[in-house]
C-alpha positions as CSV (number, residue, x, y, z in Angstrom):
1,M,-1.8,-25.0,-17.5
2,A,-1.0,-21.6,-19.1
3,R,1.8,-19.5,-17.7
4,I,1.0,-15.8,-17.1
5,L,3.1,-12.8,-16.4
6,I,1.6,-9.9,-14.4
7,V,3.4,-6.6,-14.9
8,E,1.9,-4.3,-12.2
9,D,3.5,-1.9,-9.8
10,E,0.6,-1.8,-7.3
11,A,1.5,-4.6,-5.0
12,K,-2.0,-5.2,-3.6
13,I,-3.6,-5.5,-7.1
14,A,-0.7,-7.7,-8.3
15,R,-1.1,-10.0,-5.3
16,F,-4.8,-10.2,-5.6
17,V,-4.7,-11.1,-9.3
18,E,-1.9,-13.6,-8.6
19,L,-3.9,-15.4,-5.9
20,E,-7.0,-15.6,-8.2
21,L,-5.0,-16.9,-11.2
22,T,-3.2,-19.4,-9.0
23,H,-6.5,-20.6,-7.7
24,E,-7.7,-21.1,-11.3
25,G,-4.6,-23.3,-11.9
26,Y,-2.4,-20.8,-13.8
27,E,1.3,-20.5,-13.2
28,V,2.0,-16.9,-12.4
29,D,5.1,-14.7,-12.4
30,K,5.2,-11.0,-11.4
31,A,7.2,-7.9,-12.4
32,E,6.9,-4.5,-10.6
33,D,8.3,-2.2,-13.2
34,G,8.4,-1.9,-17.0
35,R,12.1,-2.7,-17.5
36,T,11.8,-5.9,-15.5
37,G,8.6,-6.8,-17.3
38,V,10.4,-6.6,-20.7
39,E,13.2,-8.7,-19.5
40,M,10.9,-11.4,-18.1
41,A,8.6,-11.3,-21.1
42,L,11.4,-11.9,-23.6
43,G,13.4,-14.2,-21.4
44,N,10.6,-16.7,-20.7
45,A,7.9,-18.5,-22.5
46,Y,4.6,-17.0,-21.4
47,D,1.2,-17.8,-22.7
48,L,-0.3,-14.4,-21.8
49,I,0.8,-11.1,-20.2
50,L,-1.3,-8.8,-18.0
51,L,0.3,-5.4,-18.5
52,D,-0.4,-2.2,-16.5
53,V,-0.1,1.1,-18.5
54,L,1.3,3.3,-15.7
55,L,4.6,1.7,-14.7
56,P,7.9,3.0,-13.3
57,Q,11.0,3.0,-15.5
58,L,9.2,2.0,-18.7
59,N,5.4,2.7,-19.2
60,G,3.2,-0.1,-20.4
61,M,3.0,1.2,-24.0
62,E,6.7,1.1,-24.3
63,V,6.9,-2.4,-22.7
64,L,4.3,-3.5,-25.3
65,R,6.2,-2.1,-28.2
66,R,9.4,-3.8,-27.1
67,V,7.7,-7.1,-26.6
68,R,6.0,-6.9,-29.9
69,R,9.3,-6.6,-31.7
70,E,10.1,-10.2,-30.8
71,S,6.9,-11.9,-29.6
72,D,3.2,-12.2,-30.4
73,V,2.3,-13.4,-26.9
74,P,-1.3,-12.3,-26.1
75,V,-1.3,-9.1,-24.0
76,I,-4.2,-7.7,-22.0
77,M,-3.7,-4.1,-20.9
78,L,-4.7,-3.1,-17.3
79,T,-5.4,0.6,-17.2
80,A,-7.0,3.2,-15.0
81,R,-7.6,5.3,-18.1
82,D,-10.9,4.9,-19.9
83,A,-10.5,7.4,-22.8
84,V,-11.2,5.9,-26.2
85,M,-7.9,7.2,-27.6
86,D,-5.9,5.5,-24.8
87,K,-7.6,2.2,-25.7
88,V,-7.0,2.8,-29.5
89,A,-3.3,3.4,-28.7
90,G,-3.0,0.2,-26.8
91,L,-4.7,-1.9,-29.5
92,D,-2.7,-0.3,-32.2
93,A,0.5,-0.9,-30.4
94,G,-0.3,-4.6,-30.4
95,A,-2.5,-5.3,-27.3
96,D,-5.1,-8.1,-27.7
97,D,-7.5,-6.6,-25.2
98,Y,-7.8,-4.1,-22.4
99,I,-9.7,-3.9,-19.1
100,T,-10.2,-0.7,-17.1
101,K,-9.5,-0.5,-13.3
102,P,-11.3,-1.2,-11.1
103,F,-12.4,-4.4,-12.7
104,A,-14.3,-7.5,-11.6
105,I,-12.0,-10.5,-11.3
106,E,-14.7,-12.6,-13.1
107,E,-14.5,-10.3,-16.1
108,L,-10.7,-10.5,-16.1
109,L,-10.7,-14.3,-15.9
110,A,-13.2,-14.4,-18.8
111,R,-11.0,-12.2,-21.0
112,I,-8.0,-14.3,-20.2
113,R,-9.8,-17.5,-21.3
114,V,-10.9,-15.8,-24.5
115,A,-7.4,-14.6,-25.3
116,L,-5.9,-18.0,-24.6
117,K,-8.5,-19.7,-26.8
118,R,-7.9,-17.2,-29.6
119,R,-4.2,-17.9,-29.5
120,E,-4.7,-21.6,-29.5
121,A,-7.0,-21.3,-32.5
122,T,-4.5,-19.1,-34.3
123,D,-1.7,-21.5,-33.7
124,M,-3.8,-24.4,-35.1
125,H,-4.8,-22.5,-38.1
126,E,-1.2,-21.5,-38.9
127,E,-0.1,-25.1,-38.5
128,H,-2.5,-26.4,-41.1
129,A,-2.7,-23.3,-43.4
130,Q,-1.8,-23.9,-47.0
131,P,0.2,-21.2,-48.9
132,E,-1.8,-18.8,-51.1
133,P,-0.9,-19.2,-54.7
134,D,-1.7,-15.6,-55.6
135,H,-2.1,-12.3,-53.9
136,H,-5.6,-11.2,-53.0
137,V,-5.9,-7.6,-54.0
138,L,-9.0,-5.5,-53.5
139,T,-9.3,-2.4,-55.8
140,I,-12.0,0.3,-55.6
141,D,-11.6,3.6,-57.4
142,R,-8.1,4.9,-56.6
143,V,-7.5,2.6,-53.6
144,S,-5.9,-0.9,-53.7
145,L,-5.5,-3.2,-50.7
146,D,-3.3,-6.3,-50.9
147,V,-4.5,-8.7,-48.2
148,E,-1.5,-11.0,-48.1
149,R,1.1,-8.3,-48.2
150,H,-0.9,-6.1,-45.9
151,E,-0.3,-3.1,-48.2
152,V,-2.6,-0.2,-49.1
153,K,-2.0,2.2,-52.0
154,V,-3.8,5.3,-53.3
155,D,-2.8,6.2,-56.9
156,Q,0.1,3.7,-56.4
157,D,1.3,5.7,-53.4
158,P,1.8,3.4,-50.3
159,I,-0.3,4.4,-47.3
160,E,0.9,3.6,-43.7
161,L,-1.9,2.1,-41.7
162,T,-2.0,0.4,-38.3
163,N,-3.3,-3.2,-38.1
164,R,-6.7,-2.1,-36.9
165,E,-7.1,0.6,-39.5
166,F,-6.1,-1.9,-42.2
167,E,-8.7,-4.4,-40.9
168,V,-11.5,-1.7,-40.9
169,L,-10.6,-0.6,-44.4
170,K,-10.5,-4.3,-45.6
171,A,-13.9,-5.0,-44.1
172,L,-15.4,-1.9,-45.9
173,M,-13.8,-2.7,-49.2
174,E,-14.8,-6.4,-49.1
175,N,-18.4,-5.2,-48.5
176,R,-18.6,-2.3,-50.9
177,N,-22.1,-0.8,-51.2
178,V,-23.1,-2.5,-48.0
179,V,-23.7,-0.3,-45.0
180,M,-21.5,-1.7,-42.2
181,T,-22.7,-1.1,-38.6
182,R,-20.1,-0.2,-35.9
183,D,-20.9,-3.6,-34.2
184,K,-20.1,-5.5,-37.4
185,L,-16.9,-3.5,-38.1
186,V,-15.7,-4.2,-34.5
187,Q,-16.4,-7.9,-35.0
188,L,-14.5,-8.0,-38.3
189,A,-11.6,-5.7,-37.3
190,C,-11.1,-6.7,-33.7
191,G,-12.6,-10.2,-33.5
192,Y,-16.0,-11.6,-32.7
193,D,-15.2,-11.9,-29.0
194,F,-14.0,-8.3,-28.6
195,V,-15.8,-6.6,-25.7
196,G,-14.7,-3.0,-26.0
197,E,-16.9,0.0,-27.0
198,T,-18.0,0.2,-30.6
199,N,-17.3,3.9,-30.8
200,I,-13.6,3.0,-31.2
201,I,-14.5,2.4,-34.8
202,D,-15.2,6.2,-35.2
203,V,-11.6,6.9,-34.3
204,Y,-10.3,4.4,-36.9
205,I,-12.6,5.9,-39.6
206,R,-11.3,9.4,-38.7
207,H,-7.7,8.2,-39.2
208,L,-8.6,6.5,-42.5
209,R,-10.3,9.6,-43.8
210,S,-7.3,11.7,-42.9
211,K,-4.9,9.4,-44.7
212,I,-7.1,8.7,-47.8
213,D,-10.1,11.0,-48.3
214,D,-8.5,14.2,-47.0
215,A,-4.9,13.5,-48.2
216,Y,-6.0,12.7,-51.8
217,N,-9.1,15.0,-52.0
218,F,-11.8,12.5,-52.9
219,K,-14.7,11.0,-51.0
220,F,-14.1,7.3,-50.3
221,I,-15.8,6.4,-47.0
222,T,-19.4,7.6,-46.4
223,T,-21.1,7.9,-43.1
224,V,-24.7,6.6,-42.8
225,R,-26.0,8.6,-39.9
226,G,-27.3,6.4,-37.1
227,V,-26.2,3.2,-38.8
228,G,-22.5,3.0,-39.7
229,Y,-20.2,3.4,-42.7
230,V,-20.0,2.3,-46.3
231,I,-17.9,2.6,-49.5
232,R,-20.3,3.4,-52.3
233,K,-18.7,2.6,-55.6
234,D,-20.0,1.0,-58.8
């Protein structure tokens, strides 16, 4: 059974989640502060980490950044914050999912199962994947996106994008002249089993427009009011 690390400074919540996970058959370890959480996460082989945002010594975002430098273990953020920007920050820092306190234990267990299945599927895919002979480059107008190299350029200038921004742009470029709903963009950029709010896409679109449309003074991404977004190019 999977081994899970809980990084949570509220003892009652940590104990409650530990008991529920143990009952489900998971092996569970706990850390009460961010610094200990980093040490345990990098010093042991965990299948998943439940990570609180507000922690002593190191906050959850910094813990996540340090873990991501060395590990791609699935991470679900536990947070009392429900602002969209906080969720975007967590996902962009490398979190696989988030859940807002207070939460139903059934929902948390479901998200854990989804994250573990996704990781298992990813591992199987990488094990059997064949190397790509050529780079898959999408080019529309002044923008080029290299899928394999994970690079975006405007007029040959490299553009720094987060993973989620890259996936949203890739979905729009692969479906040029097709209006993409927020639901569809969430599925393509965050995964079909993502259960967060679709308005998170609006934040990513704002970031992309700032880095492409506004920075280079041309209209690339179009809003279709009440529907979604599209790149309209012949």
